[in-house]
C-alpha beads as a LAMMPS data file, in Angstrom:
LAMMPS data file: protein, C-alpha beads

271 atoms
270 bonds

1 atom types
1 bond types

-500.0 500.0 xlo xhi
-500.0 500.0 ylo yhi
-500.0 500.0 zlo zhi

Masses

1 110.0

Atoms # bond

1 1 1 0.057 0.000 0.044
2 1 1 1.352 3.440 -0.954
3 1 1 2.150 5.731 2.023
4 1 1 0.020 8.943 1.663
5 1 1 1.917 10.511 4.655
6 1 1 3.933 12.840 2.383
7 1 1 0.575 14.522 1.359
8 1 1 -0.355 15.172 5.030
9 1 1 0.072 18.830 6.299
10 1 1 2.910 20.436 8.363
11 1 1 1.698 21.568 11.796
12 1 1 3.098 24.812 12.924
13 1 1 2.482 26.544 16.444
14 1 1 3.432 29.493 18.333
15 1 1 1.923 31.814 20.899
16 1 1 0.702 34.272 18.414
17 1 1 1.871 35.925 15.215
18 1 1 5.541 35.262 15.682
19 1 1 5.480 31.796 14.071
20 1 1 3.813 33.418 10.928
21 1 1 7.448 34.586 10.052
22 1 1 8.442 30.791 9.955
23 1 1 5.252 29.747 8.241
24 1 1 5.713 32.387 5.559
25 1 1 9.311 31.162 5.020
26 1 1 8.207 27.497 4.589
27 1 1 5.579 28.450 2.070
28 1 1 8.208 30.207 0.063
29 1 1 10.763 27.280 0.381
30 1 1 7.925 24.513 0.024
31 1 1 5.222 26.033 -1.980
32 1 1 3.432 22.555 -2.447
33 1 1 3.061 21.988 1.408
34 1 1 -0.017 22.484 3.292
35 1 1 0.185 24.113 6.601
36 1 1 -2.007 23.909 9.616
37 1 1 -0.960 26.795 11.972
38 1 1 -2.127 27.275 15.618
39 1 1 -1.649 30.583 17.351
40 1 1 -2.169 30.317 21.107
41 1 1 -3.328 33.975 21.274
42 1 1 -5.183 33.281 24.554
43 1 1 -1.741 32.613 26.337
44 1 1 0.693 34.947 24.668
45 1 1 3.378 35.907 25.205
46 1 1 4.792 32.556 26.171
47 1 1 8.212 34.211 27.182
48 1 1 7.124 35.058 30.700
49 1 1 5.123 31.990 31.405
50 1 1 6.464 29.118 33.555
51 1 1 7.834 26.001 31.819
52 1 1 5.085 23.813 33.347
53 1 1 2.438 26.251 31.795
54 1 1 4.105 26.178 28.311
55 1 1 4.275 22.396 28.414
56 1 1 0.580 22.090 29.199
57 1 1 -0.220 24.469 26.299
58 1 1 2.032 22.526 23.910
59 1 1 0.547 19.107 24.583
60 1 1 -3.060 20.367 23.993
61 1 1 -1.986 22.093 20.797
62 1 1 -0.371 18.828 19.576
63 1 1 -3.624 16.962 20.261
64 1 1 -5.325 19.173 17.703
65 1 1 -2.409 19.112 15.209
66 1 1 -2.372 15.145 15.465
67 1 1 -6.116 15.158 14.725
68 1 1 -5.353 17.043 11.593
69 1 1 -2.910 14.283 10.583
70 1 1 0.192 16.488 10.657
71 1 1 3.124 14.530 9.443
72 1 1 5.655 17.079 10.983
73 1 1 5.066 19.310 14.049
74 1 1 7.209 22.522 14.173
75 1 1 7.294 24.441 17.431
76 1 1 7.598 27.798 15.779
77 1 1 8.379 29.526 19.097
78 1 1 11.745 29.724 20.898
79 1 1 10.131 29.867 24.280
80 1 1 8.134 26.683 23.755
81 1 1 11.172 25.082 21.872
82 1 1 13.211 25.649 24.999
83 1 1 10.521 24.496 27.369
84 1 1 8.715 21.813 25.799
85 1 1 10.449 20.136 22.757
86 1 1 11.722 17.135 24.592
87 1 1 8.200 16.537 26.291
88 1 1 6.275 16.986 22.996
89 1 1 8.593 14.606 21.233
90 1 1 7.986 12.052 23.624
91 1 1 4.239 12.861 23.875
92 1 1 3.752 12.748 20.013
93 1 1 5.922 9.520 19.688
94 1 1 5.795 8.028 16.184
95 1 1 2.507 9.855 15.258
96 1 1 4.461 12.653 13.728
97 1 1 8.044 14.088 13.575
98 1 1 8.639 17.020 15.972
99 1 1 11.154 19.890 14.992
100 1 1 12.109 23.058 16.786
101 1 1 13.351 26.463 15.901
102 1 1 16.542 26.244 17.894
103 1 1 18.553 23.464 16.550
104 1 1 18.679 24.754 12.786
105 1 1 20.034 28.238 14.245
106 1 1 22.724 26.494 16.311
107 1 1 23.771 24.470 13.395
108 1 1 24.090 27.534 11.191
109 1 1 26.086 29.345 13.996
110 1 1 28.415 26.346 14.170
111 1 1 29.086 26.375 10.482
112 1 1 29.673 30.245 10.070
113 1 1 31.024 31.684 13.321
114 1 1 33.634 29.251 14.885
115 1 1 35.738 31.193 17.285
116 1 1 33.468 34.310 17.149
117 1 1 31.342 36.206 19.643
118 1 1 27.625 35.982 19.032
119 1 1 24.686 37.890 20.489
120 1 1 21.260 36.650 21.449
121 1 1 17.987 38.390 22.164
122 1 1 14.891 36.610 23.195
123 1 1 12.381 36.244 25.771
124 1 1 13.107 35.707 29.607
125 1 1 12.150 31.968 29.113
126 1 1 14.463 31.554 26.198
127 1 1 17.468 33.368 27.675
128 1 1 17.035 31.986 31.167
129 1 1 16.682 28.410 30.017
130 1 1 20.292 28.778 28.654
131 1 1 19.218 26.367 25.895
132 1 1 21.220 28.249 23.336
133 1 1 24.300 28.659 25.422
134 1 1 24.325 24.850 26.287
135 1 1 23.727 23.866 22.614
136 1 1 26.485 26.301 21.292
137 1 1 29.049 25.142 23.964
138 1 1 28.298 21.503 23.001
139 1 1 29.531 22.242 19.438
140 1 1 33.067 22.813 20.890
141 1 1 33.926 25.570 18.456
142 1 1 34.973 28.229 20.916
143 1 1 32.051 30.396 20.181
144 1 1 31.117 32.976 22.880
145 1 1 27.476 33.682 23.368
146 1 1 26.367 36.824 24.951
147 1 1 22.606 36.759 25.733
148 1 1 20.317 39.678 26.661
149 1 1 16.419 39.246 27.514
150 1 1 14.123 41.642 25.640
151 1 1 10.767 40.936 27.205
152 1 1 8.953 43.785 25.851
153 1 1 9.566 43.146 22.207
154 1 1 7.219 40.231 21.384
155 1 1 4.276 41.892 23.110
156 1 1 5.094 45.173 21.319
157 1 1 5.032 43.364 17.837
158 1 1 1.600 41.498 18.832
159 1 1 0.134 44.934 19.392
160 1 1 1.416 46.200 16.075
161 1 1 4.141 48.503 17.415
162 1 1 6.800 48.207 14.837
163 1 1 8.281 50.495 12.205
164 1 1 7.655 53.595 14.523
165 1 1 9.425 55.742 17.084
166 1 1 8.208 53.942 20.137
167 1 1 9.629 50.661 18.916
168 1 1 12.783 52.358 17.573
169 1 1 13.370 53.724 21.178
170 1 1 12.674 50.292 22.846
171 1 1 14.892 48.455 20.483
172 1 1 17.786 50.867 20.821
173 1 1 17.645 50.742 24.543
174 1 1 17.812 46.931 24.455
175 1 1 20.550 46.620 21.831
176 1 1 22.792 49.269 23.769
177 1 1 22.920 46.917 26.797
178 1 1 26.484 46.265 28.010
179 1 1 25.707 42.402 27.685
180 1 1 25.609 42.805 23.891
181 1 1 28.795 44.759 23.099
182 1 1 31.515 43.359 20.834
183 1 1 29.412 40.788 18.922
184 1 1 29.784 39.925 15.218
185 1 1 26.415 38.499 14.718
186 1 1 22.903 38.664 16.537
187 1 1 20.604 35.691 16.747
188 1 1 16.861 37.022 16.575
189 1 1 16.021 34.394 19.343
190 1 1 12.175 34.795 19.023
191 1 1 10.101 34.144 15.813
192 1 1 8.458 37.583 16.314
193 1 1 11.719 39.501 15.842
194 1 1 12.130 39.137 11.970
195 1 1 9.262 41.783 11.915
196 1 1 11.758 44.275 13.341
197 1 1 14.823 42.972 11.527
198 1 1 15.114 46.234 9.549
199 1 1 15.247 48.448 12.574
200 1 1 17.801 46.067 14.253
201 1 1 19.949 46.213 11.026
202 1 1 19.744 50.113 11.043
203 1 1 21.013 50.230 14.523
204 1 1 24.121 48.136 13.623
205 1 1 24.751 49.777 10.186
206 1 1 26.116 46.632 8.717
207 1 1 28.711 46.044 11.538
208 1 1 26.851 42.895 12.798
209 1 1 25.094 40.058 10.778
210 1 1 21.368 40.037 12.056
211 1 1 20.260 36.472 11.611
212 1 1 16.676 35.950 10.499
213 1 1 15.981 32.601 11.932
214 1 1 12.937 31.958 10.072
215 1 1 14.691 31.370 6.898
216 1 1 17.236 29.026 8.579
217 1 1 14.347 27.051 10.047
218 1 1 12.525 26.881 6.614
219 1 1 15.623 25.495 5.024
220 1 1 16.012 22.936 7.692
221 1 1 12.328 21.779 7.406
222 1 1 12.927 21.429 3.737
223 1 1 16.110 19.293 4.328
224 1 1 14.162 17.299 6.716
225 1 1 11.228 16.290 4.610
226 1 1 13.659 15.596 1.643
227 1 1 15.796 13.269 4.023
228 1 1 12.693 11.407 5.203
229 1 1 10.863 11.063 1.855
230 1 1 8.090 13.302 3.233
231 1 1 7.824 16.054 0.584
232 1 1 4.463 16.646 -0.848
233 1 1 4.316 16.984 -4.793
234 1 1 1.212 19.058 -4.754
235 1 1 -0.824 21.444 -2.624
236 1 1 -4.146 19.571 -2.229
237 1 1 -5.993 21.953 0.117
238 1 1 -5.512 25.402 1.396
239 1 1 -3.645 26.325 4.630
240 1 1 -5.661 26.261 7.919
241 1 1 -5.204 28.656 10.814
242 1 1 -6.444 28.193 14.256
243 1 1 -6.344 30.588 17.213
244 1 1 -7.248 29.928 20.879
245 1 1 -8.572 33.510 21.234
246 1 1 -9.925 35.483 18.413
247 1 1 -8.062 38.719 17.973
248 1 1 -8.461 41.227 15.221
249 1 1 -4.710 41.885 15.109
250 1 1 -4.022 38.192 14.356
251 1 1 -6.506 38.158 11.459
252 1 1 -4.786 41.439 10.212
253 1 1 -1.289 39.842 10.489
254 1 1 -2.188 36.668 8.648
255 1 1 -3.652 38.650 5.899
256 1 1 -0.542 40.825 5.690
257 1 1 1.730 37.755 5.658
258 1 1 -0.112 35.590 3.176
259 1 1 -1.094 38.433 0.904
260 1 1 -4.848 37.277 1.041
261 1 1 -7.840 36.936 3.309
262 1 1 -7.341 33.908 5.700
263 1 1 -10.125 32.055 7.419
264 1 1 -9.438 31.737 11.147
265 1 1 -10.989 28.900 13.116
266 1 1 -11.544 29.681 16.839
267 1 1 -10.301 26.641 18.821
268 1 1 -10.236 27.316 22.545
269 1 1 -7.693 25.047 24.464
270 1 1 -9.717 24.724 27.603
271 1 1 -13.557 24.772 27.572

Bonds

1 1 1 2
2 1 2 3
3 1 3 4
4 1 4 5
5 1 5 6
6 1 6 7
7 1 7 8
8 1 8 9
9 1 9 10
10 1 10 11
11 1 11 12
12 1 12 13
13 1 13 14
14 1 14 15
15 1 15 16
16 1 16 17
17 1 17 18
18 1 18 19
19 1 19 20
20 1 20 21
21 1 21 22
22 1 22 23
23 1 23 24
24 1 24 25
25 1 25 26
26 1 26 27
27 1 27 28
28 1 28 29
29 1 29 30
30 1 30 31
31 1 31 32
32 1 32 33
33 1 33 34
34 1 34 35
35 1 35 36
36 1 36 37
37 1 37 38
38 1 38 39
39 1 39 40
40 1 40 41
41 1 41 42
42 1 42 43
43 1 43 44
44 1 44 45
45 1 45 46
46 1 46 47
47 1 47 48
48 1 48 49
49 1 49 50
50 1 50 51
51 1 51 52
52 1 52 53
53 1 53 54
54 1 54 55
55 1 55 56
56 1 56 57
57 1 57 58
58 1 58 59
59 1 59 60
60 1 60 61
61 1 61 62
62 1 62 63
63 1 63 64
64 1 64 65
65 1 65 66
66 1 66 67
67 1 67 68
68 1 68 69
69 1 69 70
70 1 70 71
71 1 71 72
72 1 72 73
73 1 73 74
74 1 74 75
75 1 75 76
76 1 76 77
77 1 77 78
78 1 78 79
79 1 79 80
80 1 80 81
81 1 81 82
82 1 82 83
83 1 83 84
84 1 84 85
85 1 85 86
86 1 86 87
87 1 87 88
88 1 88 89
89 1 89 90
90 1 90 91
91 1 91 92
92 1 92 93
93 1 93 94
94 1 94 95
95 1 95 96
96 1 96 97
97 1 97 98
98 1 98 99
99 1 99 100
100 1 100 101
101 1 101 102
102 1 102 103
103 1 103 104
104 1 104 105
105 1 105 106
106 1 106 107
107 1 107 108
108 1 108 109
109 1 109 110
110 1 110 111
111 1 111 112
112 1 112 113
113 1 113 114
114 1 114 115
115 1 115 116
116 1 116 117
117 1 117 118
118 1 118 119
119 1 119 120
120 1 120 121
121 1 121 122
122 1 122 123
123 1 123 124
124 1 124 125
125 1 125 126
126 1 126 127
127 1 127 128
128 1 128 129
129 1 129 130
130 1 130 131
131 1 131 132
132 1 132 133
133 1 133 134
134 1 134 135
135 1 135 136
136 1 136 137
137 1 137 138
138 1 138 139
139 1 139 140
140 1 140 141
141 1 141 142
142 1 142 143
143 1 143 144
144 1 144 145
145 1 145 146
146 1 146 147
147 1 147 148
148 1 148 149
149 1 149 150
150 1 150 151
151 1 151 152
152 1 152 153
153 1 153 154
154 1 154 155
155 1 155 156
156 1 156 157
157 1 157 158
158 1 158 159
159 1 159 160
160 1 160 161
161 1 161 162
162 1 162 163
163 1 163 164
164 1 164 165
165 1 165 166
166 1 166 167
167 1 167 168
168 1 168 169
169 1 169 170
170 1 170 171
171 1 171 172
172 1 172 173
173 1 173 174
174 1 174 175
175 1 175 176
176 1 176 177
177 1 177 178
178 1 178 179
179 1 179 180
180 1 180 181
181 1 181 182
182 1 182 183
183 1 183 184
184 1 184 185
185 1 185 186
186 1 186 187
187 1 187 188
188 1 188 189
189 1 189 190
190 1 190 191
191 1 191 192
192 1 192 193
193 1 193 194
194 1 194 195
195 1 195 196
196 1 196 197
197 1 197 198
198 1 198 199
199 1 199 200
200 1 200 201
201 1 201 202
202 1 202 203
203 1 203 204
204 1 204 205
205 1 205 206
206 1 206 207
207 1 207 208
208 1 208 209
209 1 209 210
210 1 210 211
211 1 211 212
212 1 212 213
213 1 213 214
214 1 214 215
215 1 215 216
216 1 216 217
217 1 217 218
218 1 218 219
219 1 219 220
220 1 220 221
221 1 221 222
222 1 222 223
223 1 223 224
224 1 224 225
225 1 225 226
226 1 226 227
227 1 227 228
228 1 228 229
229 1 229 230
230 1 230 231
231 1 231 232
232 1 232 233
233 1 233 234
234 1 234 235
235 1 235 236
236 1 236 237
237 1 237 238
238 1 238 239
239 1 239 240
240 1 240 241
241 1 241 242
242 1 242 243
243 1 243 244
244 1 244 245
245 1 245 246
246 1 246 247
247 1 247 248
248 1 248 249
249 1 249 250
250 1 250 251
251 1 251 252
252 1 252 253
253 1 253 254
254 1 254 255
255 1 255 256
256 1 256 257
257 1 257 258
258 1 258 259
259 1 259 260
260 1 260 261
261 1 261 262
262 1 262 263
263 1 263 264
264 1 264 265
265 1 265 266
266 1 266 267
267 1 267 268
268 1 268 269
269 1 269 270
270 1 270 271
């Protein structure tokens, strides 16, 4: 019997609109793949939640994505990748493959920046988990990682504050922190941050490589599908978008990202 699994969708979840940067990059890289996206808008941002809370949300979301027959589940959120990746992998078992947004970035850092000093900005959850530090140190390539938590950024982006003077001031205040001095590249350690990449690049004026992690993750997903014979050869149905709490800004953002009106399904995690 022919395995139909390659025609199944890719599940992608995040606390809100951040994961859309990754979803959009995947659609560009793999236009024939169908996405099922879940934005846990009722609980955003994840970055200031406890590890246990994020794990509970992640497991609930995976139930929905498994019911949608997702062949791959991508945790498109750094905080959730840090807090729940191992648990989700165990929970999902052989029903789907689970990927995170941290490993592809660490792999790229290893190939490109041996012996260099790299900066990381992200939520408190991501930075305090030290997950990047441990993984980068494990490469054994003498890379120095300087991290700085930037907790206002994800919430600011969710509320639509980017490309204006408010966000400019907040971004500059964070990037001028002593912890981030002397770096050659900066990891945007939150899937919301590609939306303010231009402002971050303007701040550094070409002196620091600003790493758009969504593109690195999309290339990784493509490589993974190819290596495992899971590539779809045609887009059979349109993408599906679920939110745990209906927000106007999310609907607006999905339309901006995907250049067309998107139908949002409301799917509360706890009833």
